[in-house]
C-alpha positions in Angstrom: 0.0 0.0 0.0 1.0 3.6 -0.5 0.0 7.1 0.3 -3.0 7.8 -2.0 -5.5 10.5 -2.8 -8.8 9.7 -4.5 -11.4 11.9 -6.2 -14.8 11.7 -7.7 -16.5 14.1 -10.0 -19.5 14.5 -12.3 -18.0 15.3 -15.7 -21.4 15.9 -17.3 -22.5 18.5 -14.7 -22.7 22.1 -15.9 -20.7 23.2 -12.8 -17.8 20.9 -13.9 -17.9 21.8 -17.6 -18.2 25.5 -17.0 -15.2 25.5 -14.6 -13.0 23.2 -16.7 -11.2 26.0 -18.5 -10.5 27.8 -15.1 -9.3 24.5 -13.6 -6.9 24.0 -16.5 -5.5 27.5 -16.1 -5.2 27.1 -12.3 -3.6 23.6 -12.7 -1.0 25.3 -15.0 -0.3 27.9 -12.3 0.1 25.1 -9.7 2.5 23.2 -12.0 4.6 26.4 -12.5 4.5 27.2 -8.8 5.7 23.7 -7.9 8.5 23.8 -10.4 9.7 27.1 -9.0 9.7 25.4 -5.6 12.2 22.9 -7.0 9.9 20.0 -7.6 10.6 18.3 -11.0 7.3 17.4 -12.7 6.8 15.3 -15.8 4.2 13.6 -17.9 2.2 10.7 -16.2 4.9 8.2 -17.3 7.6 10.1 -15.3 9.3 11.6 -18.4 8.7 14.6 -20.7 6.5 17.5 -19.7 3.3 17.7 -17.7 0.2 17.7 -19.8 -2.4 20.3 -19.6 -4.6 20.2 -22.7 -8.2 20.9 -23.7 -9.4 17.6 -22.2 -6.6 16.5 -19.8 -4.6 17.6 -16.7 -1.9 15.0 -16.2 1.5 14.8 -14.5 3.8 12.9 -12.2 7.1 13.3 -10.5 10.2 13.0 -12.6 12.5 9.9 -12.7 13.0 8.4 -9.2 10.6 10.9 -7.7 7.7 9.5 -9.8 5.0 7.1 -8.6 1.6 7.0 -10.2 0.6 9.6 -12.7 -2.2 12.1 -11.8 -4.8 12.3 -14.5 -8.0 14.3 -14.5 -10.1 14.1 -17.7 -12.8 16.4 -19.0 -14.6 13.3 -20.5 -13.5 10.1 -18.8 -14.1 6.9 -20.7 -15.5 5.1 -17.7 -18.1 6.2 -15.1 -19.0 4.5 -11.9 -21.6 1.7 -11.8 -23.0 3.5 -8.7 -23.9 6.7 -10.5 -23.0 9.2 -13.2 -19.6 10.1 -11.8 -16.0 9.3 -12.5 -13.8 8.0 -9.7 -10.0 7.9 -9.7 -7.0 7.9 -7.4 -3.3 8.7 -7.5 -0.7 7.0 -5.3 2.0 9.6 -4.6 3.9 7.7 -1.9 4.5 11.1 -0.3 7.0 12.0 -3.0 7.6 15.7 -3.7 5.0 15.9 -6.6 2.3 15.2 -4.0 2.2 18.9 -3.4 1.0 19.5 -7.0 -1.5 16.7 -6.9 -3.1 17.9 -3.7 -3.1 21.5 -4.7 -4.9 20.7 -8.0 -7.4 18.5 -6.2 -8.0 21.2 -3.6 -8.5 23.8 -6.3 -11.0 21.6 -8.2 -13.0 21.0 -5.0 -12.9 24.7 -4.2 -14.1 25.7 -7.6 -16.9 23.2 -7.7 -17.6 21.5 -4.3 -21.0 20.2 -5.4 -19.5 18.1 -8.2 -15.9 17.4 -7.1 -15.1 15.3 -4.0 -11.7 14.5 -2.6 -10.3 12.0 -0.1 -6.9 11.1 1.1 -4.8 8.8 3.2 -3.4 12.0 4.7 -4.9 14.2 7.3 -6.3 17.6 6.3 -4.6 19.6 9.1 -1.2 17.9 8.8 -0.6 16.4 5.4 -2.5 19.0 3.2 -0.6 22.1 4.6 1.5 22.5 1.4 -1.6 22.3 -0.8 -3.4 24.8 1.3 -0.4 27.1 1.2 -0.1 26.9 -2.6 -3.9 27.5 -2.9 -3.6 30.5 -0.6 -0.6 32.0 -2.5 -2.2 31.5 -6.0 -6.0 31.7 -5.5 -6.8 32.9 -2.0 -7.8 31.1 1.2 -9.4 27.7 0.6 -11.0 27.8 4.0 -10.3 25.9 7.1 -13.1 23.3 6.8 -11.9 19.8 6.1 -13.1 18.9 2.6 -12.0 15.3 2.7 -14.9 12.9 2.3 -15.7 9.4 1.1 -15.3 9.6 -2.7 -16.5 6.1 -3.4 -20.1 7.3 -3.2 -19.5 10.2 -5.6 -19.6 14.0 -5.3 -21.8 15.9 -2.8 -24.6 16.6 -5.3 -25.2 12.8 -5.8 -25.6 12.1 -2.1 -29.0 11.7 -0.5 
């Protein structure tokens, strides 16, 4: 087992689709911020450059500092059998690129909390401090409330 973050989102939701461009721009800002902090980022396979395109946000650590690639898709090929949401996870093993993964996840949740849920093996107050600091520096205060929740049942809007 390894240190992992999971997320669930409703890609068909208007809130997701209307915020996708902003999320891509913000993810690019997180990638730049992380690189300036000395963390080497790469494409999901651990080589090349991070990918931020019209339909994909994807990156990993570089070389020996890579674990699993983080991939967030505008239109994922597979949705959950439990509802119209996509679910995914990224094992970062607490490697340096974890700060970029958690910052992008936090930004996605902050932009669209009703359709983007996040969870983590880490604790909000301890393990998400870097993500919160990056969010604060780039986008403003993400708030003190713990956003981590069970992503296996989907985003907030799908819960009864």
